[in-house]
C-alpha positions in Angstrom: -0.4 -11.1 -2.9 -1.6 -7.8 -4.4 2.0 -6.7 -5.0 2.8 -10.0 -6.7 -0.4 -9.9 -8.9 0.5 -6.3 -10.1 4.2 -7.2 -10.6 3.4 -10.2 -12.7 0.4 -8.9 -14.7 2.1 -5.7 -15.7 5.6 -7.2 -16.1 7.1 -4.5 -13.8 10.9 -4.2 -13.6 10.7 -3.4 -9.9 8.1 -2.9 -7.2 8.8 -0.6 -4.3 6.6 -0.8 -1.3 6.2 2.5 0.5 4.6 2.5 4.0 2.9 5.8 4.7 3.7 7.9 7.8 0.1 9.1 8.0 -2.5 8.8 5.3 -4.5 12.1 4.9 -7.8 10.4 4.2 -7.6 8.0 7.1 -6.3 10.1 10.0 -6.8 7.4 12.6 -5.4 4.5 10.6 -1.9 4.2 12.0 -1.9 1.6 14.8 1.8 0.8 15.2 5.1 2.7 15.1 6.9 3.5 11.9 9.8 1.3 13.1 7.4 -1.6 13.6 5.7 -1.2 10.3 9.0 -1.0 8.5 10.3 -4.1 10.3 7.1 -6.1 9.4 7.4 -5.1 5.8 11.1 -6.1 5.7 10.3 -9.4 7.3 7.6 -10.0 4.8 9.6 -9.4 1.7 13.3 -9.8 2.5 13.4 -13.2 0.8 11.7 -12.0 -2.4 14.1 -10.3 -4.8 11.2 -8.8 -6.8 10.2 -6.4 -4.1 12.0 -3.4 -2.5 10.9 -1.1 0.2 11.4 2.6 0.7 11.2 4.5 4.0 10.9 7.8 2.2 7.4 8.7 3.7 8.3 7.4 7.1 11.5 9.5 7.2 9.6 12.6 6.1 7.0 12.0 8.8 3.7 13.9 9.0 1.0 13.4 6.5 2.0 11.3 3.5 0.8 12.7 0.2 1.3 10.5 -2.9 2.3 13.6 -5.0 5.4 14.1 -2.8 6.4 10.5 -3.2 5.7 10.5 -6.9 8.0 13.5 -7.3 10.6 11.8 -5.2 10.6 8.6 -7.3 10.4 10.5 -10.6 13.6 12.3 -9.5 15.2 8.9 -8.8 14.0 7.3 -12.0 13.5 10.2 -14.5 13.4 8.0 -17.6 11.0 5.3 -16.2 7.3 5.0 -16.4 5.9 5.1 -12.9 2.9 3.2 -11.7 1.1 3.7 -8.4 -0.8 0.6 -7.1 -4.0 1.2 -5.2 -7.0 -0.7 -4.0 -10.2 -0.3 -6.1 -11.9 1.1 -3.0 -9.7 4.2 -3.5 -11.1 5.0 -7.0 -14.2 6.9 -5.8 -11.9 9.1 -3.6 -9.1 9.6 -6.0 -10.4 13.1 -6.9 -9.7 14.1 -3.3 -6.0 13.3 -3.5 -3.7 16.3 -3.2 -2.7 17.7 -6.6 -4.3 14.8 -8.4 -4.1 16.4 -11.8 -0.3 16.8 -11.5 -0.1 13.3 -10.0 -1.9 11.9 -13.0 0.9 13.3 -15.2 3.6 11.7 -13.1 2.2 8.2 -12.6 -0.2 5.7 -14.1 -2.5 4.0 -11.6 -3.0 0.2 -11.3 -6.0 -0.7 -9.2 -6.9 -4.0 -7.7 -10.5 -4.7 -7.0 -11.5 -5.3 -3.4 -14.5 -7.4 -2.4 -17.4 -5.2 -1.4 -16.2 -2.3 -3.5 -17.6 -2.8 -7.0 -16.0 -0.5 -9.6 -19.0 1.5 -11.0 -17.2 4.3 -12.9 -13.8 5.6 -13.5 -13.0 9.0 -11.9 -13.0 12.0 -14.2 -9.5 13.3 -13.7 -7.7 15.0 -16.6 -4.8 12.8 -17.9 -5.6 9.9 -15.6 -4.3 6.6 -16.9 -5.9 3.7 -15.0 -5.2 0.0 -15.4 -7.2 -2.8 -13.8 -5.2 -5.6 -12.3 -7.0 -8.9 -12.5 -5.5 -10.3 -9.3 -6.8 -12.4 -6.4 -9.7 -10.8 -4.7 -9.0 -10.8 -1.0 -11.7 -10.0 1.4 -9.4 -9.1 4.2 -8.4 -5.6 5.6 -5.7 -4.4 7.8 -8.4 -3.5 10.4 -9.5 -7.1 10.4 -6.0 -8.4 10.8 -5.4 -6.1 13.8 -8.6 -7.3 15.3 -7.7 -10.9 14.8 -4.4 -10.2 16.6 -6.2 -8.4 19.5 -8.6 -11.4 19.9 -5.7 -13.9 19.8 -6.8 -15.5 16.5 -4.3 -16.8 14.0 -2.8 -14.7 11.2 -1.6 -17.8 9.4 -2.4 -17.7 5.6 -3.2 -13.9 5.9 0.3 -12.5 6.6 3.8 -13.7 5.8 5.2 -15.9 8.6 8.1 -13.7 9.5 5.8 -10.7 9.9 3.6 -12.9 12.3 6.7 -13.7 14.3 7.6 -10.0 14.6 4.0 -9.1 15.6 4.0 -11.8 18.3 7.5 -10.9 19.6 6.6 -7.2 19.9 3.0 -7.9 21.1 1.6 -5.5 18.5 -2.1 -4.8 18.2 -2.9 -6.3 21.6 -4.9 -4.6 24.4 -2.6 -3.4 27.1 -3.8 -5.5 30.1 
């Protein structure tokens, strides 16, 4: 839903979803294999022509720094304006991102507010272009979704149906009994 909100509000030509191999600021975040995450993403968007996916960060492996991906996409689309979509909860930590000043020259940021993370002030980063997306506020996190799966609760209405089917078939996020 967040991707759809940003795509529509900013009238983007394309929206490429890029799963991270390993996020630097959340070292224990990855809970499933790269293959499984890519398959869930594919199942979620394969029917929607507006969205694409890239396995750039997964193929590179290791820690996924946004600056590396931004350089990659700028080389693919040198004449395009690039936007990086983030949750508003990332704004207070944006100054910690690797090479953030260079990154701010390569991309403009679109942020979506997240419940429980009120936006108090914009980060002070030279050249930063920040746009607020007035999308649907969803009070659900990936941690909560994994916990719902572990507890045997439904993911319906939270996750696209084909991704739910994949999660069930692969028995992802369940305790090994």
